[in-house]
C-alpha positions as CSV (number, residue, x, y, z in Angstrom):
1,M,-38.0,63.8,99.0
2,E,-40.7,64.3,101.8
3,N,-43.5,61.4,101.9
4,R,-46.7,62.5,100.9
5,I,-50.7,61.4,100.3
6,Q,-50.8,59.0,98.0
7,I,-54.2,59.4,96.1
8,D,-54.9,56.0,94.9
9,A,-54.7,54.7,98.1
10,L,-57.1,57.2,100.1
11,E,-59.2,57.6,97.2
12,P,-59.6,54.3,94.2
13,Q,-62.7,55.5,93.2
14,A,-61.5,58.5,92.0
15,F,-57.8,56.2,90.5
16,N,-60.6,54.1,89.3
17,A,-62.6,57.1,87.4
18,M,-58.9,57.8,85.8
19,F,-58.7,53.9,85.1
20,G,-61.7,54.3,83.1
21,L,-59.9,56.5,80.4
22,E,-57.3,54.8,80.5
23,K,-59.7,51.5,79.2
24,Y,-61.4,53.6,76.7
25,L,-58.0,54.7,75.0
26,Q,-56.8,50.9,75.8
27,E,-59.8,50.3,73.6
28,G,-59.9,52.7,71.1
29,Q,-58.3,52.8,67.8
30,L,-55.0,54.6,69.1
31,N,-52.0,52.3,68.2
32,K,-50.1,51.4,70.9
33,N,-46.8,52.7,70.4
34,H,-48.2,56.2,69.5
35,Y,-50.0,56.3,73.0
36,K,-46.7,55.7,74.6
37,L,-45.1,58.3,72.8
38,I,-47.4,60.6,74.2
39,K,-47.4,59.3,77.5
40,I,-43.7,59.6,77.2
41,R,-43.6,63.3,75.7
42,A,-45.9,64.7,77.9
43,S,-44.1,63.2,81.1
44,Q,-40.9,64.9,79.4
45,I,-42.2,68.2,79.1
46,N,-44.1,68.0,83.2
47,G,-41.2,66.7,84.5
48,C,-42.6,63.5,85.6
49,A,-39.9,61.2,87.0
50,F,-42.5,58.3,87.9
51,C,-44.4,58.1,84.1
52,I,-41.1,59.2,82.5
53,N,-39.9,55.5,83.9
54,M,-42.9,53.6,83.6
55,H,-44.1,54.5,80.1
56,T,-40.5,54.4,79.2
57,E,-40.2,50.7,80.6
58,E,-43.4,50.0,78.7
59,A,-42.3,51.2,75.9
60,L,-39.0,49.2,75.7
61,K,-41.1,45.9,76.2
62,L,-43.4,47.0,73.7
63,G,-40.2,46.6,71.1
64,E,-39.9,50.5,71.1
65,N,-36.1,51.1,69.7
66,P,-34.2,52.4,72.2
67,K,-32.5,55.2,70.3
68,R,-35.8,56.5,69.4
69,L,-36.7,57.1,73.2
70,L,-32.9,58.6,73.8
71,L,-33.8,61.5,71.1
72,L,-37.5,61.6,72.1
73,D,-37.2,65.4,73.7
74,A,-35.3,66.0,70.6
75,W,-37.7,64.5,67.7
76,W,-37.7,67.2,65.8
77,D,-34.3,67.7,65.0
78,T,-34.1,63.5,64.1
79,D,-35.4,61.5,60.9
80,L,-36.4,58.8,63.5
81,Y,-40.6,59.4,63.7
82,S,-42.6,59.1,61.3
83,E,-44.9,62.0,59.6
84,E,-47.9,60.5,61.7
85,E,-45.4,60.2,65.2
86,Q,-44.3,64.2,64.6
87,V,-47.8,65.1,64.2
88,I,-49.1,63.4,67.1
89,L,-45.8,64.6,69.4
90,K,-46.5,68.1,68.4
91,I,-49.9,68.0,69.4
92,T,-48.5,66.0,72.9
93,E,-46.5,69.6,72.8
94,E,-48.7,72.1,72.2
95,V,-52.0,70.6,74.3
96,T,-49.5,69.9,76.6
97,L,-48.6,73.4,76.8
98,V,-51.8,74.2,76.3
99,H,-51.2,78.1,78.3
100,E,-48.8,79.1,75.3
101,N,-50.7,78.7,71.9
102,G,-53.1,75.5,72.7
103,L,-53.4,73.1,69.4
104,T,-52.4,75.8,66.2
105,Q,-54.6,75.6,63.4
106,E,-51.2,74.6,61.6
107,T,-51.2,71.2,63.4
108,Y,-55.2,70.6,64.0
109,E,-55.3,71.1,59.9
110,K,-51.7,68.6,59.4
111,A,-53.2,66.3,61.7
112,M,-56.9,66.1,59.8
113,E,-54.9,65.5,56.2
114,L,-53.2,62.2,58.0
115,F,-56.0,60.9,60.9
116,D,-59.9,60.7,60.7
117,G,-61.5,62.7,63.3
118,N,-61.7,59.8,65.8
119,Y,-58.1,59.3,65.9
120,L,-58.0,62.9,66.6
121,A,-60.1,62.7,69.4
122,Q,-58.1,59.4,70.7
123,I,-55.2,61.5,70.6
124,I,-56.0,64.5,72.6
125,M,-58.2,62.7,74.7
126,A,-54.7,61.0,75.4
127,V,-53.3,63.5,75.8
128,V,-55.3,65.3,78.4
129,T,-55.0,61.6,80.2
130,I,-51.1,61.3,80.6
131,N,-51.4,65.3,81.8
132,A,-53.7,64.3,84.6
133,W,-51.8,61.2,85.9
134,N,-48.5,63.8,85.8
135,R,-49.9,66.2,87.8
136,I,-51.5,63.5,90.1
137,A,-47.8,61.8,90.1
138,I,-46.1,65.1,90.7
139,S,-48.2,66.7,93.4
140,T,-48.1,64.0,95.2
141,H,-44.5,62.8,94.9
142,K,-45.3,59.5,93.5
143,P,-42.1,56.9,94.1
144,L,-40.8,55.5,91.1
145,E,-41.7,51.8,90.5
146,G,-38.7,49.1,90.0
């Protein structure tokens, strides 16, 4: 893969602004495991090797079950994920693939049954944020860490 610009080196203020969203999410209510599932699933959909690698390693360090990570791209066909996680993964897919149908009313209503408005807002912001990171890493061919 050819070398491309690295925005973190050339435009650190832009990266710092993105890290502001990360800080907001890390200080919010969003469960760390929920956030990792969002990051990994969106990165799988977008094909972002850098982010899949980073967030899978982080999830493992948090104690995530490797089997759940191996089957994440077929989450709907297993019983490894709680009802809340299934809805979060559905939101992740629908918002990541917003051009298809967006966040459907059915998924939105189910989310509002399980989460309060603030938690749902943080889920959506987490999906938006990882999608932005994916687009940066993919566009610049960000090299894998470790």
